[in-house]
Every structure is written in structure tokens, then in C-alpha cells.
VEXMIPA-599787 format. One line per 3 residues: for each residue x, y, z of C-alpha. Coordinates in nm, 2 decimals. Layout:
<sites>
X,Y,Z ~ ...
</sites>
This chain:
<sites>
19.52,21.01,9.28 ~ 19.56,20.66,9.33 ~ 19.88,20.62,9.28
19.92,20.87,9.55 ~ 19.69,20.73,9.82 ~ 19.92,20.40,9.76
20.21,20.63,9.84 ~ 20.04,20.75,10.15 ~ 19.97,20.39,10.26
20.26,20.26,10.22 ~ 20.47,20.54,10.44 ~ 20.19,20.50,10.69
20.25,20.12,10.65 ~ 20.63,20.16,10.70 ~ 20.55,20.44,11.01
20.37,20.20,11.19 ~ 20.62,19.90,11.16 ~ 20.91,20.15,11.26
20.71,20.26,11.56 ~ 20.65,19.88,11.66 ~ 21.03,19.85,11.61
21.12,20.16,11.84 ~ 20.86,20.02,12.11 ~ 20.99,19.66,12.10
21.36,19.80,12.15 ~ 21.22,20.08,12.45 ~ 21.02,19.76,12.60
21.37,19.56,12.58 ~ 21.59,19.85,12.76 ~ 21.31,19.92,12.99
21.34,19.55,13.13 ~ 21.70,19.56,13.14 ~ 21.86,19.56,13.50
22.16,19.75,13.37 ~ 22.16,20.15,13.29 ~ 22.12,20.18,12.92
22.19,20.41,12.68 ~ 22.14,20.49,12.32 ~ 22.33,20.81,12.19
22.38,20.99,11.86 ~ 22.72,21.06,11.69 ~ 22.78,21.37,11.91
22.70,21.15,12.22 ~ 22.34,21.31,12.30 ~ 22.11,21.07,12.46
21.84,20.96,12.25 ~ 21.69,20.66,12.44 ~ 21.74,20.58,12.80
21.60,20.33,13.06 ~ 21.45,20.35,13.44 ~ 21.79,20.15,13.56
21.97,20.49,13.42 ~ 21.77,20.69,13.64 ~ 21.87,20.51,13.93
22.19,20.45,13.85 ~ 22.27,20.82,13.83 ~ 22.01,20.90,14.13
21.79,21.15,13.92 ~ 21.43,21.18,13.80 ~ 21.52,21.45,13.52
21.48,21.34,13.17 ~ 21.81,21.27,13.01 ~ 21.70,21.27,12.67
21.88,21.54,12.43 ~ 22.17,21.54,12.68 ~ 22.54,21.53,12.66
22.62,21.16,12.80 ~ 22.97,21.28,12.87 ~ 22.80,21.54,13.15
22.57,21.29,13.35 ~ 22.90,21.14,13.42 ~ 23.20,21.25,13.64
23.49,20.97,13.60 ~ 23.75,20.92,13.72 ~ 24.03,20.59,13.66
24.21,20.40,13.96 ~ 24.47,20.65,13.91 ~ 24.24,20.95,13.99
24.27,21.10,13.63 ~ 23.93,21.26,13.52 ~ 23.81,21.07,13.22
23.55,21.20,12.98 ~ 23.31,20.95,12.83 ~ 23.24,21.15,12.47
23.59,21.12,12.46 ~ 23.61,20.71,12.49 ~ 23.31,20.67,12.28
23.44,20.88,12.01 ~ 23.75,20.65,12.00 ~ 23.61,20.34,12.03
23.60,20.12,11.71 ~ 23.44,19.79,11.87 ~ 23.26,19.66,12.19
23.49,19.80,12.49 ~ 23.44,19.77,12.85 ~ 23.62,19.98,13.14
23.60,19.84,13.46 ~ 23.86,20.07,13.66 ~ 23.59,20.40,13.66
23.43,20.57,13.94 ~ 23.16,20.83,13.93 ~ 23.11,21.10,14.15
22.80,21.23,14.28 ~ 22.74,21.62,14.31 ~ 22.74,21.57,14.69
23.09,21.39,14.66 ~ 22.94,21.04,14.71 ~ 23.15,20.79,14.49
23.09,20.46,14.34 ~ 23.27,20.22,14.11 ~ 23.10,20.18,13.75
23.18,19.93,13.46 ~ 23.11,20.10,13.15 ~ 23.08,19.87,12.82
23.01,20.09,12.51 ~ 22.99,20.02,12.16 ~ 22.93,20.22,11.82
22.64,20.17,11.59 ~ 22.68,20.18,11.22 ~ 22.36,20.26,11.02
22.29,20.06,10.68 ~ 22.31,20.38,10.53 ~ 22.40,20.73,10.54
22.22,21.06,10.41 ~ 22.37,21.00,10.07 ~ 22.27,20.61,10.04
22.60,20.50,10.10 ~ 22.70,20.25,10.36 ~ 22.91,20.24,10.72
22.79,20.58,10.82 ~ 22.82,20.63,11.21 ~ 22.51,20.64,11.37
22.54,20.64,11.75 ~ 22.65,20.46,12.02 ~ 22.55,20.22,12.33
22.64,20.28,12.61 ~ 22.56,20.04,12.94 ~ 22.67,20.11,13.31
22.61,19.94,13.61 ~ 22.72,19.97,13.97 ~ 22.95,19.74,14.10
23.08,19.93,14.38 ~ 22.98,19.61,14.62 ~ 23.12,19.33,14.41
23.42,19.55,14.37 ~ 23.47,19.56,14.76 ~ 23.42,19.18,14.82
23.65,19.11,14.57 ~ 23.90,19.37,14.72 ~ 23.79,19.23,15.08
23.90,18.85,14.90 ~ 24.24,18.99,14.74 ~ 24.32,19.14,15.12
24.17,18.85,15.30 ~ 24.40,18.54,15.12 ~ 24.70,18.75,15.15
24.64,18.81,15.49 ~ 24.57,18.45,15.53 ~ 24.86,18.34,15.37
25.08,18.58,15.58 ~ 24.92,18.42,15.93 ~ 24.98,18.10,15.77
25.33,18.14,15.72 ~ 25.46,18.21,16.09 ~ 25.34,17.92,16.26
25.46,17.66,15.95 ~ 25.81,17.80,15.96 ~ 25.79,17.75,16.31
25.71,17.39,16.35 ~ 25.92,17.32,16.01 ~ 26.21,17.46,16.21
26.14,17.29,16.54 ~ 26.10,16.95,16.40 ~ 26.43,17.01,16.16
26.62,17.09,16.53 ~ 26.48,16.75,16.66 ~ 26.61,16.59,16.34
26.96,16.70,16.38 ~ 26.94,16.68,16.79 ~ 26.81,16.28,16.74
27.11,16.21,16.49 ~ 27.37,16.30,16.69 ~ 27.59,16.06,16.93
27.48,16.20,17.23 ~ 27.09,16.18,17.28 ~ 26.92,16.50,17.36
26.80,16.54,17.74 ~ 26.45,16.46,17.79 ~ 26.39,16.80,17.91
26.50,16.96,17.60 ~ 26.32,16.72,17.40 ~ 25.97,16.81,17.55
26.05,17.18,17.54 ~ 26.11,17.14,17.13 ~ 25.79,16.91,17.11
25.61,17.13,17.28 ~ 25.67,17.43,17.10 ~ 25.57,17.23,16.76
25.26,17.14,16.94 ~ 25.15,17.49,17.05 ~ 25.17,17.58,16.67
25.03,17.28,16.54 ~ 24.72,17.39,16.79 ~ 24.73,17.74,16.67
24.69,17.60,16.29 ~ 24.42,17.38,16.35 ~ 24.23,17.65,16.54
24.27,17.88,16.24 ~ 24.16,17.64,16.02 ~ 23.89,17.57,16.19
23.80,17.92,16.21 ~ 23.83,17.97,15.85 ~ 23.57,17.64,15.81
23.34,17.81,16.00 ~ 23.34,18.13,15.84 ~ 23.35,17.97,15.50
23.05,17.74,15.58 ~ 22.88,18.07,15.73 ~ 22.93,18.29,15.41
22.79,18.01,15.20 ~ 22.53,17.92,15.42 ~ 22.61,17.56,15.43
22.43,17.54,15.77 ~ 22.15,17.77,15.74 ~ 21.92,17.50,15.85
21.66,17.61,16.13 ~ 21.57,17.33,16.40 ~ 21.42,17.40,16.76
21.67,17.43,17.02 ~ 21.58,17.41,17.38 ~ 21.77,17.71,17.55
21.83,17.55,17.90 ~ 21.96,17.23,17.74 ~ 22.18,17.43,17.52
22.34,17.60,17.81 ~ 22.38,17.25,18.04 ~ 22.55,17.10,17.73
22.81,17.41,17.68 ~ 22.86,17.42,18.05 ~ 22.93,17.05,18.09
23.14,17.05,17.76 ~ 23.37,17.37,17.93 ~ 23.38,17.29,18.30
23.68,17.09,18.26 ~ 23.88,17.37,18.10 ~ 23.79,17.59,18.34
23.89,17.38,18.61 ~ 24.20,17.32,18.47 ~ 24.29,17.66,18.49
24.17,17.74,18.84 ~ 23.86,17.90,18.73 ~ 23.47,17.87,18.83
23.24,17.84,18.54 ~ 22.92,17.93,18.65 ~ 22.59,17.87,18.52
22.35,18.13,18.52 ~ 22.01,18.08,18.39 ~ 21.65,18.27,18.44
21.31,18.10,18.46 ~ 21.08,18.00,18.13 ~ 21.39,18.03,17.87
21.17,17.85,17.60 ~ 21.30,17.74,17.26 ~ 21.47,17.92,16.97
21.47,17.84,16.61 ~ 21.77,17.91,16.46 ~ 22.07,17.70,16.29
22.25,17.50,16.59 ~ 22.59,17.57,16.46 ~ 22.58,17.95,16.46
22.44,17.95,16.80 ~ 22.70,17.68,16.98 ~ 22.98,17.85,16.72
22.91,18.18,16.85 ~ 22.81,18.07,17.21 ~ 23.16,17.85,17.24
23.38,18.13,17.11 ~ 23.27,18.37,17.43 ~ 23.33,18.06,17.65
23.69,18.01,17.53 ~ 23.80,18.38,17.47 ~ 23.66,18.40,17.87
23.84,18.12,18.00 ~ 24.16,18.19,17.77 ~ 24.19,18.58,17.89
24.10,18.52,18.25 ~ 24.38,18.42,18.47 ~ 24.17,18.38,18.83
23.80,18.45,18.93 ~ 23.52,18.36,18.73 ~ 23.32,18.31,18.39
22.97,18.30,18.40 ~ 22.76,18.16,18.15 ~ 22.40,18.34,18.16
22.05,18.30,17.98 ~ 21.76,18.52,18.09 ~ 21.44,18.55,17.91
21.21,18.88,17.88 ~ 20.88,18.98,17.69 ~ 20.98,18.66,17.43
21.35,18.74,17.38 ~ 21.61,18.53,17.52 ~ 21.95,18.72,17.61
22.30,18.48,17.58 ~ 22.58,18.64,17.72 ~ 22.92,18.53,17.88
23.08,18.73,18.17 ~ 23.41,18.69,18.30 ~ 23.66,18.88,18.58
23.93,18.82,18.32 ~ 24.21,19.10,18.18 ~ 23.92,19.34,18.05
23.93,19.56,17.70 ~ 24.04,19.92,17.65 ~ 23.81,20.15,17.51
24.03,20.21,17.22 ~ 24.03,19.88,17.11 ~ 23.65,19.77,17.16
23.59,19.87,16.83 ~ 23.89,19.69,16.68 ~ 23.90,19.34,16.79
23.59,19.27,16.58 ~ 23.80,19.31,16.25 ~ 23.96,19.01,16.10
24.34,18.91,16.23 ~ 24.32,19.21,16.46 ~ 24.49,19.10,16.82
24.52,19.35,17.13 ~ 24.85,19.51,17.18 ~ 24.79,19.41,17.59
25.15,19.19,17.64 ~ 24.86,18.97,17.88 ~ 24.69,18.91,17.54
24.99,18.85,17.36 ~ 25.07,18.59,17.57 ~ 24.80,18.34,17.45
24.81,18.20,17.13 ~ 24.53,18.35,16.92 ~ 24.44,18.36,16.54
24.26,18.70,16.56 ~ 23.99,18.53,16.39 ~ 23.77,18.43,16.66
23.57,18.76,16.69 ~ 23.57,18.83,16.36 ~ 23.35,18.48,16.26
23.15,18.57,16.55 ~ 23.05,18.90,16.39 ~ 22.94,18.66,16.09
22.75,18.42,16.30 ~ 22.56,18.70,16.45 ~ 22.43,18.83,16.15
22.34,18.51,16.00 ~ 22.15,18.45,16.30 ~ 22.01,18.79,16.24
22.11,18.95,16.57 ~ 22.41,19.16,16.72 ~ 22.69,19.13,16.94
22.73,19.37,17.28 ~ 23.02,19.42,17.45 ~ 23.05,19.57,17.76
23.43,19.60,17.90 ~ 23.66,19.74,18.14 ~ 24.02,19.72,18.17
24.13,19.52,18.45 ~ 23.76,19.43,18.53 ~ 23.65,19.20,18.32
23.41,19.19,17.95 ~ 23.05,19.09,17.86 ~ 22.98,18.96,17.51
22.60,18.91,17.45 ~ 22.34,18.89,17.20 ~ 21.95,18.82,17.14
21.70,18.57,16.97 ~ 21.35,18.54,16.97 ~ 21.21,18.24,17.16
20.90,18.04,17.21 ~ 20.80,18.00,17.56
</sites>
């Protein structure tokens, strides 16, 4: 009896230790942010954490279910991938980054799945090396993959956009070298024309670099610091800065300010860059008439707007002009040098300021770009 009691106590003690280890493992798994599954050797789920339910968008119990039925996977070539087959073939830790999971309603997410076989110390016959099951870790990488693809596309487009002006500058300066090396010097008119072409392309490059720099600073939050800005002072400052540019083009730059505009608390760089983009575009695409800078305040919200009497924007293009490197097909737009980045950068700046850009425009009747910010009176 004493020996039997000892065996029962030892068995109970071992069971308690086993339960403690199980609870510890379960606590660790439940505190992981990635969806983590433990399966038997057939792929049936033994253990899972809350992140699994979030990833699969379900409240149903997953225990005992075949893990291959939980995921509807395809690869980058849209081929159907069975998770249980991946598990069976795995000999070591494996990562698949090219998979897409499709929900029952057709929604798709990009997933990264890491899986590895689990080897038990002994099998049922007391022999080592038995296949005990698998650990599967899955996470939603849709946003990360989208950002990565967007970055790659952006770099590709920037490289293409830079290549053209650089080629023109190089060709123009090469021609200038040839002209100046001839016994008969080129005429002043020819020299001026050649230099003007190179200068225009350099200005184009400088504008693109400035836009890219502003975009980079906004994305990295370099200028996120908030400071008080008196709205009336800001508008007068920008009016003084761009009065000369408007006058040189024969335009009237008007300033229309409401009363009690108050003070805004935002990044000075972001709000100035945003308004400057609107003002420079208005001056650029207005051949005659006026450009009006407007600031009005209603119920603690100040509305900034830049209105012009320029060429306007067609309905079909109004939604696309905020895309990066997009330039209108209107020949009048093509007559001016532009990077196609200004309004794209503006949307990023507006987002940083927790506001959005509003556009009202009619072809041949001008445009108005505006946004709102809270103000303190």
C-alpha cells in the first residue's frame, strides 16, 4: 500500500508539473502578437492563441481542426497551396513570404507563414526521434508588402523622371562645349538659347529634389514639432513672398482675410509648404487674371484657400492629380515644367496636419484648393 501511495503521489506530482509546463507554454503563446498554432503530426490544431482568431477573423474554436482547412492559400503565381502539404514536406524551420489568404467573402490578405516540425524525445515504443507535430506562426504582412512594393515603384519612377532632365542637361552642355571649341564662336542668341535650356532643366531637377526632400521629412516626421502660428501673420508673410512672382507674370495676387483668425498650433514647415504648393501652382497655371489667398474663421476652425482664375481641371482628372508623378494631359499644363510631385506631397503634408485637401474646379474657370485647421482665438 505504501508503495502504491508513493506511485500515486509521484504520478500526481508529475501531472502537476506537466500542467504547470502546459500553462507556462500557453501563457507565452497567448502573449505573442503573431498567430501561433501547435498541431499534431496530422496537422490538427492542439493549441493556438488569440492572435489566430484575429488573423482568421473568427470566434469559433480552432482546437482539433485541420490547419489546412483554416487557410485558403495561393502563391504569387496564384497557385493553390495546401498548408498540410507544406508541413509534411518540412524538415526544418521554413518561411514562406509569397502567400495570400482569401477569406470566404473574397477579401485577400498577404501572409507570412513560418513553420517547423516538432520532434519528441521518445515515441510510443520508447524510441527517439518521433515526429510529434508542427509549430506554425502566421502574420498579416499586407501593409508591409504594399509599402515595400510602393517604395520599389516609387524608386523606379523617380529614376525614370530624373533620367530625362539629366540627359537633356548633359546633351545641351555637350553641344555648348562643341560650339565654343569651334574657330567661329557661336552667336549670343544661340549661346543664350542653349544655356536657357540647361538652366530650365536644372531648375526642374532642383524642384524635384526639394519635393522629394519635403516628402522624406514628412514621412520620417522630422518636422513634426508643433508651434503657435498667428494665421494673419502667416498669410501676410506668404503674400509678400509671392507678390513679385505674380507681378512678373502680370497677375494680381490678392489677400482676402477674415476677422479674428486666431492662432494655429501645427508644424510651421508643413503648413507653409502646403500653402506654397497651392500658391506656386496657381501662379504657374494662370495666364491672366488673379490669384487670391484666403483665410476665414468659423466656430474655431480656420479655412485656408488659394483661388485662381486659371485653366482649371477637368472632372475626369480631379481625382488623379494627387497621384505621384501624374501630370494632366491638357496641353496647357504640358507647356509648363512640373515634376508631378507637388500635389502628391501636399496630400502627405495634409495628412500630417490631420486635415484633408478640398478641391473645386471647372475647366477654363479656375480652381480653388483649401483645407481646414482648428484655431485658438
